[in-house]
C-alpha positions as CSV (number, residue, x, y, z in Angstrom):
1,M,105.8,46.5,-81.7
2,I,107.0,44.7,-85.0
3,K,110.3,43.9,-84.2
4,P,109.6,40.4,-82.8
5,Y,108.2,39.2,-85.4
6,W,110.3,40.5,-88.2
7,K,111.8,37.7,-89.8
8,T,108.0,36.9,-90.8
9,V,107.7,40.6,-92.2
10,V,110.5,39.6,-94.6
11,F,108.8,36.3,-95.5
12,V,105.5,38.4,-96.5
13,T,107.6,41.2,-98.3
14,I,109.1,38.8,-100.2
15,L,106.2,36.8,-101.3
16,A,104.3,39.4,-102.0
17,L,106.6,40.7,-104.6
18,L,106.7,37.2,-105.9
19,I,103.1,37.3,-106.2
20,D,103.5,41.1,-108.0
21,V,106.0,39.1,-110.8
22,L,103.2,37.1,-111.5
23,A,100.6,39.4,-111.9
24,L,103.2,40.9,-114.4
25,A,103.7,38.5,-116.2
26,K,99.9,37.7,-116.8
27,P,99.2,40.3,-119.3
28,Y,102.7,39.9,-120.9
29,L,101.5,36.0,-121.7
30,I,97.6,37.6,-123.1
31,R,100.0,39.7,-126.0
32,V,102.0,36.4,-126.8
33,L,99.3,35.4,-127.7
34,I,97.6,37.8,-129.0
35,D,100.3,39.1,-130.9
36,E,101.9,36.4,-132.0
37,F,99.5,33.4,-132.7
38,L,96.4,34.6,-133.1
39,K,96.8,38.1,-135.3
40,N,99.1,35.2,-137.5
41,G,96.2,32.3,-137.3
42,V,99.0,29.7,-135.9
43,E,98.9,27.3,-132.7
44,Q,101.9,26.2,-132.4
45,K,105.5,28.6,-133.1
46,E,109.0,26.5,-132.3
47,F,108.0,25.1,-128.3
48,L,104.8,27.2,-127.3
49,S,101.4,26.6,-128.3
50,V,97.9,27.8,-128.1
51,S,97.3,25.8,-125.2
52,I,100.2,26.1,-123.3
53,I,100.1,29.3,-122.9
54,A,96.4,28.9,-121.8
55,Y,98.3,26.3,-119.4
56,I,100.9,28.3,-118.0
57,Y,98.1,31.4,-117.5
58,I,95.7,29.0,-115.6
59,G,98.9,27.8,-113.3
60,L,100.2,32.0,-113.2
61,V,96.3,32.6,-111.8
62,L,96.1,29.4,-109.2
63,M,99.8,30.4,-108.0
64,E,99.3,33.7,-107.4
65,N,95.6,33.3,-105.8
66,F,97.5,30.3,-103.9
67,L,100.3,33.1,-102.3
68,D,97.9,36.0,-102.0
69,Y,96.4,33.7,-99.3
70,F,98.7,32.1,-97.8
71,N,100.6,35.9,-97.4
72,S,97.0,37.4,-96.2
73,T,97.0,35.0,-93.8
74,R,100.4,35.7,-92.7
75,T,100.1,39.7,-92.5
76,N,96.8,38.9,-90.4
77,I,98.3,37.0,-88.0
78,I,101.5,39.7,-87.4
79,G,98.8,41.9,-86.9
80,E,97.0,39.9,-84.6
81,S,100.1,39.1,-82.6
82,V,101.2,42.7,-82.4
83,V,97.6,43.9,-80.8
84,Y,97.8,40.2,-78.7
85,D,101.0,41.7,-77.3
86,L,100.0,45.2,-77.0
87,R,97.0,45.2,-75.4
88,N,98.1,42.9,-73.1
89,K,100.7,45.8,-72.7
90,M,97.9,48.0,-71.9
91,Y,96.0,45.6,-69.2
92,S,99.6,45.4,-67.2
93,Y,100.1,48.9,-67.3
94,M,96.1,49.1,-66.5
95,E,97.0,46.9,-63.6
96,K,100.2,48.5,-62.7
97,A,99.0,51.8,-62.1
98,S,98.5,53.4,-59.3
99,I,95.0,54.9,-57.9
100,K,95.2,58.3,-59.0
101,F,95.6,57.2,-62.6
102,H,92.2,55.6,-62.4
103,D,90.8,58.8,-60.6
104,K,91.8,60.6,-63.9
105,M,91.4,58.0,-66.9
106,P,87.1,57.5,-67.4
107,S,87.0,53.9,-68.0
108,G,85.2,54.1,-71.3
109,T,88.1,55.9,-72.4
110,L,90.7,53.1,-71.3
111,F,87.6,50.7,-73.2
112,V,88.6,53.0,-76.3
113,R,92.1,52.7,-76.2
114,I,92.3,48.8,-75.5
115,I,89.8,48.1,-77.5
116,S,89.3,50.4,-80.7
117,D,92.4,52.1,-81.4
118,A,94.6,48.9,-80.8
119,E,91.9,47.2,-83.9
120,D,92.9,50.4,-85.8
121,V,97.1,49.2,-85.2
122,Y,95.6,45.7,-86.1
123,V,94.9,47.2,-89.6
124,L,98.3,49.0,-89.8
125,F,100.2,45.4,-89.3
126,S,97.9,43.6,-91.4
127,D,96.9,45.8,-95.1
128,V,99.4,48.4,-94.6
129,I,103.4,47.3,-93.4
130,T,103.5,44.1,-95.8
131,T,101.9,45.9,-99.2
132,F,103.3,49.4,-99.2
133,V,106.4,47.1,-100.6
134,K,104.5,45.1,-103.3
135,D,102.7,48.6,-104.3
136,I,106.2,50.0,-104.8
137,F,107.6,47.4,-106.9
138,I,104.3,46.8,-109.4
139,L,104.0,50.2,-109.5
140,V,107.5,50.1,-110.3
141,G,107.4,47.1,-113.0
142,I,104.7,48.1,-114.3
143,I,106.0,52.2,-115.5
144,G,109.6,50.2,-116.1
145,I,107.6,47.8,-118.6
146,M,105.5,50.4,-120.5
147,I,108.7,53.0,-120.7
148,Y,110.6,49.6,-122.5
149,I,107.7,48.8,-125.3
150,S,107.2,52.7,-126.1
151,F,108.6,55.5,-124.2
152,K,105.5,58.0,-126.1
153,L,102.7,55.9,-125.0
154,A,103.7,55.6,-121.6
155,M,104.6,59.8,-121.1
156,L,101.1,59.5,-122.4
157,S,99.7,57.6,-119.8
158,F,100.9,58.9,-117.1
159,I,99.7,62.0,-117.6
160,V,97.0,61.2,-115.6
161,I,98.9,59.6,-112.8
162,P,98.6,63.6,-110.9
163,L,95.1,63.7,-111.0
164,I,94.7,60.6,-109.2
165,I,97.7,61.6,-106.5
166,I,96.1,65.1,-106.1
167,S,92.5,64.3,-105.9
168,G,93.6,61.1,-103.6
169,L,95.6,62.8,-101.7
170,V,92.8,65.7,-101.2
171,L,90.0,63.1,-100.6
172,T,92.1,61.6,-98.0
173,K,93.2,64.7,-95.9
174,L,89.4,65.7,-95.3
175,L,88.6,62.1,-94.8
176,N,91.5,62.0,-91.9
177,K,90.0,65.2,-90.6
178,V,85.9,63.8,-90.6
179,Y,87.9,60.5,-88.9
180,S,89.3,62.7,-86.3
181,N,86.6,64.3,-85.9
182,A,84.4,61.3,-85.0
183,K,87.0,59.2,-83.0
184,N,87.1,61.8,-80.4
185,V,83.1,61.9,-80.7
186,R,83.2,57.6,-80.7
187,T,85.3,58.0,-77.6
188,K,82.8,60.6,-75.9
189,L,80.0,57.8,-77.1
190,N,81.9,54.8,-75.6
191,T,82.4,56.9,-71.9
192,F,78.8,57.4,-72.4
193,F,77.8,53.8,-72.0
194,A,80.3,52.4,-70.3
195,E,79.0,55.0,-67.0
196,S,75.2,54.4,-68.4
197,I,76.0,50.4,-67.9
198,Y,77.8,50.5,-64.8
199,G,74.9,52.7,-62.8
200,V,71.7,51.8,-64.5
201,K,70.1,50.8,-60.6
202,L,70.4,54.1,-60.3
203,I,69.3,55.7,-63.6
204,K,66.3,53.7,-62.7
205,V,66.0,54.3,-58.9
206,F,65.6,58.0,-60.0
207,N,63.6,57.5,-63.3
208,R,65.8,59.2,-65.1
209,Q,65.0,56.6,-68.4
210,K,63.9,59.4,-70.3
211,E,66.5,61.8,-69.6
212,K,69.5,59.4,-70.3
213,Q,67.8,58.0,-73.3
214,Q,67.4,61.8,-75.4
215,E,71.3,62.0,-74.1
216,C,71.9,58.9,-76.0
217,E,70.4,60.3,-78.4
218,K,71.8,63.2,-78.7
219,I,75.3,61.7,-78.8
220,T,74.7,59.3,-80.6
221,T,73.5,62.2,-83.5
222,E,76.5,64.2,-82.9
223,F,78.3,61.3,-84.1
224,K,76.0,60.3,-86.3
225,E,76.5,64.0,-87.9
226,T,80.4,64.0,-87.7
227,V,80.7,60.5,-89.7
228,K,77.5,61.0,-92.5
229,P,80.9,63.2,-94.8
230,M,82.6,59.8,-94.6
231,G,79.9,58.2,-96.5
232,Y,80.3,61.2,-99.5
233,L,84.1,61.3,-99.1
234,Q,84.3,57.4,-99.6
235,G,82.2,56.8,-102.2
236,L,83.3,60.1,-103.8
237,L,86.7,58.3,-104.0
238,P,85.8,55.6,-106.6
239,A,84.4,57.2,-108.4
240,I,86.7,59.8,-109.4
241,M,89.3,57.1,-109.3
242,T,87.1,55.3,-112.4
243,I,86.6,58.4,-114.3
244,I,90.3,59.0,-114.3
245,E,91.1,55.6,-115.6
246,N,88.8,55.8,-118.0
247,L,90.3,58.8,-119.0
248,G,93.7,57.3,-118.9
249,I,92.3,54.6,-121.4
250,A,90.7,56.6,-123.8
251,I,93.9,59.0,-123.8
252,I,95.4,55.2,-125.0
253,I,93.1,54.9,-127.5
254,W,93.1,58.2,-128.7
255,A,96.8,58.1,-129.5
256,V,97.0,54.6,-131.2
257,V,94.1,56.2,-133.1
258,S,95.1,58.7,-134.3
259,K,99.3,58.2,-134.5
260,V,100.4,60.6,-132.2
261,I,103.4,58.4,-131.0
262,G,103.8,57.7,-134.8
263,A,104.3,53.6,-135.8
264,N,101.2,51.1,-135.5
265,L,101.2,49.3,-133.0
266,D,100.6,45.5,-132.1
267,V,96.7,44.6,-130.9
268,G,98.6,42.7,-128.3
269,I,100.5,45.8,-127.2
270,I,97.6,48.1,-126.8
271,Y,95.6,45.5,-124.5
272,M,98.8,45.1,-122.3
273,F,98.7,48.7,-122.0
274,I,95.8,49.5,-121.1
275,T,95.8,46.3,-118.6
276,Y,98.8,47.8,-117.0
277,L,97.2,51.3,-116.7
278,K,93.7,49.5,-114.9
279,N,96.6,47.9,-112.9
280,M,98.3,50.5,-111.7
281,F,95.9,52.1,-110.8
282,E,95.0,49.4,-107.5
283,P,98.8,49.9,-106.4
284,I,98.2,53.5,-106.3
285,N,94.4,54.0,-104.8
286,R,95.7,51.8,-101.8
287,M,98.2,53.6,-101.4
288,I,95.8,56.6,-101.1
289,E,94.1,54.9,-98.9
290,N,96.8,53.6,-97.0
291,V,97.6,57.5,-95.9
292,E,94.3,57.7,-94.1
293,I,95.3,54.2,-92.8
294,V,98.0,55.1,-91.4
295,E,97.0,58.5,-90.2
296,E,94.4,56.5,-88.2
297,A,96.7,53.7,-86.6
298,I,99.3,56.9,-85.6
299,T,96.8,58.8,-84.2
300,S,95.7,55.5,-81.9
301,I,99.4,54.5,-81.6
302,D,99.8,58.3,-80.1
303,K,97.1,57.7,-78.0
304,I,98.5,54.3,-76.5
305,Y,101.4,55.0,-76.1
306,E,100.5,57.7,-74.5
307,I,99.6,56.1,-71.3
308,L,102.4,53.4,-71.9
309,E,104.7,55.9,-72.1
310,D,103.6,57.5,-68.9
311,E,105.3,56.4,-65.4
312,T,104.4,59.0,-63.4
313,Y,101.7,56.3,-63.0
314,L,103.2,52.9,-62.6
315,E,103.5,51.1,-59.2
316,N,107.2,49.9,-58.0
317,F,105.8,46.2,-57.4
318,E,109.8,45.2,-57.3
319,N,111.6,47.1,-55.5
320,G,111.7,47.3,-51.2
321,K,111.9,44.9,-48.1
322,T,110.0,42.6,-47.1
323,L,109.6,42.1,-43.7
324,D,110.2,38.6,-41.9
325,K,106.3,39.3,-40.8
326,I,104.2,42.3,-39.7
327,K,103.2,42.9,-36.7
328,G,101.3,45.5,-37.4
329,K,102.5,48.6,-35.5
330,I,101.6,51.6,-37.8
331,E,102.5,54.9,-37.3
332,F,101.6,58.2,-38.7
333,K,104.1,61.2,-37.9
334,N,103.5,64.6,-39.1
335,V,101.1,63.6,-42.2
336,W,99.9,66.0,-44.8
337,F,98.1,64.9,-48.2
338,A,96.7,66.9,-50.7
339,Y,95.3,65.0,-53.7
340,E,95.2,68.0,-55.7
341,K,98.5,70.8,-54.8
342,D,97.5,72.9,-51.7
343,N,93.9,71.2,-50.8
344,W,94.8,69.5,-48.0
345,I,93.1,66.4,-46.8
346,L,95.4,65.7,-43.9
347,K,96.6,68.2,-42.0
348,D,100.2,67.2,-39.4
349,V,98.5,64.3,-38.4
350,S,99.9,62.4,-35.8
351,F,99.1,58.9,-34.4
352,T,100.2,55.1,-33.3
353,I,98.7,51.8,-33.7
354,E,100.2,48.8,-31.3
355,P,100.5,45.8,-33.0
356,G,97.3,43.9,-32.4
357,Q,95.7,47.4,-31.3
358,S,91.7,48.0,-32.5
359,I,90.6,51.6,-33.7
360,A,88.7,53.4,-35.2
361,L,88.2,56.4,-37.2
362,V,85.5,58.7,-36.7
363,G,84.2,62.0,-38.1
364,K,82.2,63.7,-41.1
365,T,82.4,62.9,-44.4
366,G,85.2,64.1,-45.9
367,S,86.8,64.6,-42.3
368,G,89.9,62.5,-44.3
369,K,88.7,58.8,-43.1
370,T,89.0,56.5,-45.9
371,T,92.4,58.8,-47.1
372,I,94.2,57.4,-44.1
373,T,93.5,53.7,-45.2
374,N,94.5,54.5,-48.7
375,L,97.5,55.7,-47.4
376,I,98.4,52.3,-45.3
377,N,97.7,50.6,-48.8
378,R,99.6,52.8,-50.5
379,F,97.3,54.2,-53.3
380,Y,98.7,57.4,-53.2
381,T,102.1,59.1,-51.6
382,I,102.2,62.1,-48.9
383,Q,104.1,64.8,-49.8
384,K,105.2,65.4,-46.0
385,G,105.7,63.7,-43.1
386,E,106.1,59.9,-42.1
387,I,103.9,56.4,-42.4
388,L,105.9,53.5,-40.8
389,I,105.2,49.8,-40.4
390,D,106.9,48.1,-37.9
391,G,109.5,51.0,-37.8
392,V,109.5,51.1,-41.4
393,N,109.1,53.8,-43.7
394,I,105.6,52.3,-46.0
395,Y,107.6,53.3,-49.3
396,D,110.8,51.3,-48.1
397,I,108.5,48.0,-48.3
398,N,107.8,45.9,-51.0
399,L,104.2,47.1,-52.2
400,E,102.6,43.4,-53.3
401,Y,104.8,42.3,-50.0
402,L,102.4,45.1,-48.1
403,R,99.1,44.8,-49.8
404,K,99.4,41.1,-49.3
405,N,99.4,42.1,-45.6
406,I,96.5,44.7,-45.4
407,G,93.2,43.3,-45.8
408,T,90.3,45.6,-46.8
409,I,86.9,44.8,-46.9
410,L,85.1,48.5,-49.1
411,Q,81.0,49.8,-48.4
412,D,80.8,48.0,-52.0
413,P,83.1,45.2,-52.7
414,F,83.5,43.9,-56.5
415,I,82.3,40.3,-56.6
416,Y,83.8,38.9,-60.1
417,A,81.5,37.1,-62.7
418,K,83.3,33.7,-61.3
419,S,82.5,30.9,-58.7
420,I,81.5,31.6,-55.2
421,K,84.8,29.5,-54.6
422,D,87.0,32.0,-56.7
423,N,85.8,35.1,-55.1
424,I,86.6,34.1,-52.0
425,K,90.1,33.0,-52.8
426,L,90.5,35.6,-55.4
427,F,92.7,33.5,-57.5
428,N,95.3,32.3,-54.5
429,E,96.1,29.5,-54.2
430,I,93.7,28.5,-50.7
431,D,92.7,25.2,-49.5
432,Y,88.9,24.0,-49.5
433,E,89.5,23.8,-46.3
434,T,90.3,27.2,-45.6
435,I,87.7,28.4,-47.6
436,K,84.7,26.3,-45.9
437,E,86.5,27.9,-42.0
438,A,86.4,31.1,-44.3
439,V,82.6,31.0,-44.9
440,E,81.6,29.9,-41.5
441,L,83.8,32.9,-40.0
442,S,82.0,35.8,-42.2
443,S,79.1,33.7,-41.1
444,A,78.1,33.3,-45.2
445,T,77.5,29.4,-44.6
446,N,73.5,29.5,-45.1
447,F,73.9,32.1,-47.2
448,I,76.2,29.9,-50.1
449,D,74.4,26.6,-48.9
450,S,71.1,28.2,-50.1
451,L,72.5,28.5,-53.6
452,D,72.4,26.0,-56.0
453,N,75.8,25.6,-56.4
454,G,76.9,26.0,-53.3
455,L,80.6,27.1,-53.5
456,D,80.3,26.9,-57.2
457,E,77.5,28.8,-57.8
458,I,78.6,31.1,-60.5
459,A,78.3,34.5,-59.9
460,K,76.2,36.9,-62.3
461,E,78.8,40.2,-63.1
462,R,79.4,42.5,-60.3
463,G,77.1,40.1,-58.0
464,N,73.9,41.8,-59.2
465,T,71.4,38.7,-57.8
466,F,73.1,39.4,-54.8
467,S,72.2,41.6,-52.1
468,A,74.7,44.4,-50.8
469,G,74.3,41.9,-47.5
470,Q,75.4,39.7,-49.4
471,K,78.4,40.4,-51.1
472,Q,79.9,41.6,-48.2
473,L,79.6,38.4,-46.1
474,L,81.5,37.1,-49.5
475,A,84.1,39.9,-49.1
476,F,84.4,38.9,-45.5
477,A,85.2,35.0,-46.2
478,R,87.6,36.4,-48.5
479,I,89.2,38.4,-46.0
480,F,89.6,35.5,-43.4
481,A,90.6,33.3,-45.9
482,L,93.6,35.6,-47.4
483,D,94.3,36.1,-43.3
484,P,96.2,39.1,-43.3
485,S,98.3,41.0,-40.6
486,I,96.2,44.1,-40.9
487,F,92.2,44.8,-41.2
488,I,90.8,47.8,-42.8
489,L,87.0,47.9,-42.5
490,D,86.1,50.8,-44.0
491,E,81.7,50.7,-43.3
492,A,82.0,47.3,-43.9
493,T,78.9,45.6,-41.9
494,A,76.5,49.1,-42.9
495,N,74.3,46.6,-45.1
496,I,74.3,44.0,-43.4
497,D,71.4,43.1,-41.0
498,T,72.2,43.2,-36.8
499,T,72.2,39.8,-36.0
500,T,74.5,38.8,-39.4
501,E,76.7,42.4,-37.6
502,E,76.9,40.5,-34.7
503,L,78.0,37.1,-35.9
504,I,80.8,38.7,-37.7
505,Q,81.4,41.0,-35.2
506,K,82.2,37.9,-32.9
507,S,84.6,36.0,-36.2
508,V,86.3,39.3,-36.2
509,D,87.4,40.1,-32.5
510,K,88.4,36.5,-32.9
511,L,90.5,36.5,-35.9
512,S,91.9,40.0,-35.0
513,K,92.8,39.1,-31.5
514,N,96.4,39.5,-32.1
515,K,96.3,41.7,-35.2
516,T,95.8,45.0,-36.1
517,S,92.3,46.0,-36.8
518,I,91.3,49.7,-38.3
519,F,87.8,50.6,-38.6
520,I,85.5,53.1,-40.0
521,A,81.6,53.4,-39.4
522,H,79.3,55.9,-38.3
523,R,76.9,53.2,-36.7
524,L,78.7,53.8,-33.1
525,A,77.7,50.7,-31.7
526,T,79.9,48.9,-33.3
527,I,83.0,50.6,-32.2
528,V,82.4,51.2,-28.4
529,N,85.0,48.3,-27.6
530,V,88.0,49.0,-30.1
531,D,90.9,49.8,-28.3
532,K,91.3,53.3,-29.6
533,I,89.3,55.9,-31.2
534,I,90.6,58.7,-33.2
535,V,87.8,61.7,-34.0
536,L,89.3,63.6,-37.4
537,S,87.4,67.1,-38.1
538,N,88.6,68.5,-41.7
539,G,91.4,66.6,-41.8
540,E,92.8,66.7,-38.1
541,I,92.9,65.2,-35.3
542,I,90.6,66.9,-32.5
543,E,90.1,63.7,-29.8
544,Q,91.8,60.6,-29.5
545,G,90.9,57.4,-26.9
546,N,88.9,55.2,-25.9
547,H,85.4,54.9,-25.9
548,E,84.7,55.7,-22.0
549,Q,87.5,58.0,-22.1
550,L,86.2,60.4,-24.6
551,V,82.6,59.6,-23.7
552,K,83.1,61.3,-20.0
553,S,85.8,64.5,-22.0
554,G,82.3,65.7,-23.2
555,G,83.9,67.1,-26.8
556,Y,83.1,66.5,-30.1
557,Y,82.8,62.1,-30.1
558,S,80.8,62.7,-26.5
559,S,77.9,64.9,-28.0
560,L,77.7,62.8,-31.7
561,Y,77.9,59.5,-29.6
562,S,74.2,61.1,-27.5
563,A,72.8,62.2,-30.9
564,Y,73.7,58.6,-32.3
565,Y,72.2,57.2,-28.3
566,N,69.3,59.2,-28.8
567,S,68.4,58.7,-32.2
568,L,67.8,54.8,-31.4
569,V,65.7,55.2,-28.5
């Protein structure tokens, strides 16, 4: 992650070392002022004077603060750049990951990975990577100067260092345990909020507000109770450090007053010792706190790369053949498929759809209708058999090319919070005239003209201000504009009134005259004119033929159609 920015990291590290040198020089200047000038009551000594020392001190302070500001901005930029790369990688992975990945990974968990976990990584790179070298350097510098001035007093001062390290590590270990638990609950909380926001209409329809509120309070209470110890521990750490710091100062004063170290020390040296001891606590505290940050970041990085390094679910959009033109012949040859292990959804399914032919898939819920369309789109991989398009195995065709030539309309089409025009062309380069023609073919003209800004009207999130039927009209316009070789309509007219459905049906008939069309429908009146009807039951094909043939045969479809017809009467 840091490799692309190594030059900047080296630069800010050198800058940090320079800041340390300036920080170490300030107490020394004060020591010189006290022992060489104030003690002797002089203002000038050779080329130095009290005024010059004051100016030098002010210069050091200004330079240290300026460099520290510049260093902080550069380290923040490194952190932001790393997180920028990481989030783009995560998003790219989610786009390239198969539907199977999204089936098993809750959206709330993905939000946590791409937002919260990435923030933990930002803190690691902006606060720890460069400051670690700086803290080590200043500690070595302080220890070296203190030993050089008075070895005995330095050894007495360092008595408190083990107390700092032990108490810091113990508290940090407890904090890490609390944080790890809190992180798991936070993921659960994010998942709950994401599902509740997406499913708010369902909650209102079934009046489950009270129950969901109780669930919310339960999870938020669990989160509050989980993070509560964190507040106590975080407050305890600086309190303990302050006690140890003052203990160290008391040891220095006691040693000087009781002359444990022998000869008297100048006031300036005592001041410098106390100042260095106080300065020594800051990097030690920071390094101890950084242990927590590093642990958090490592946990987050592990969770992020657990996803990024798993290539099992990645779809390959680079390899594969591109045909001169997809004519639309689809063949299923002895296809067996299961979403999980041996729980077969399709069992030895075989059928052929000729180019330009229209077929309908009929059967009870769970019979395998939608699964067949998912397999044609290559959302999943079959376990046995073969699926061919124009005689070529579907897994040998370039995936991007394949899906570009298949237009699928689902029962609940997704609408982006963008203009109607953008929702129709779906980020493709399509001219205005083609969009207008697609709108007319889908019978969406009246609906779009009724909007204040027409095609430039910005849809609300998920198209929430549009009816289900209006969203499906936009989905039809989208397919007509893209003009694919194969149409898949999965109950796509279920939420459209009969009049509009008839208009769309005429448009579909016109547009699909030379294109392969696959319909999934429970309203059997919409499929009586298709070339072939395939009847499924428990993942197996039990009947094939056109409407007249199947009605005459007196089989399952015939009884199904009779029941449907009687319900209309």
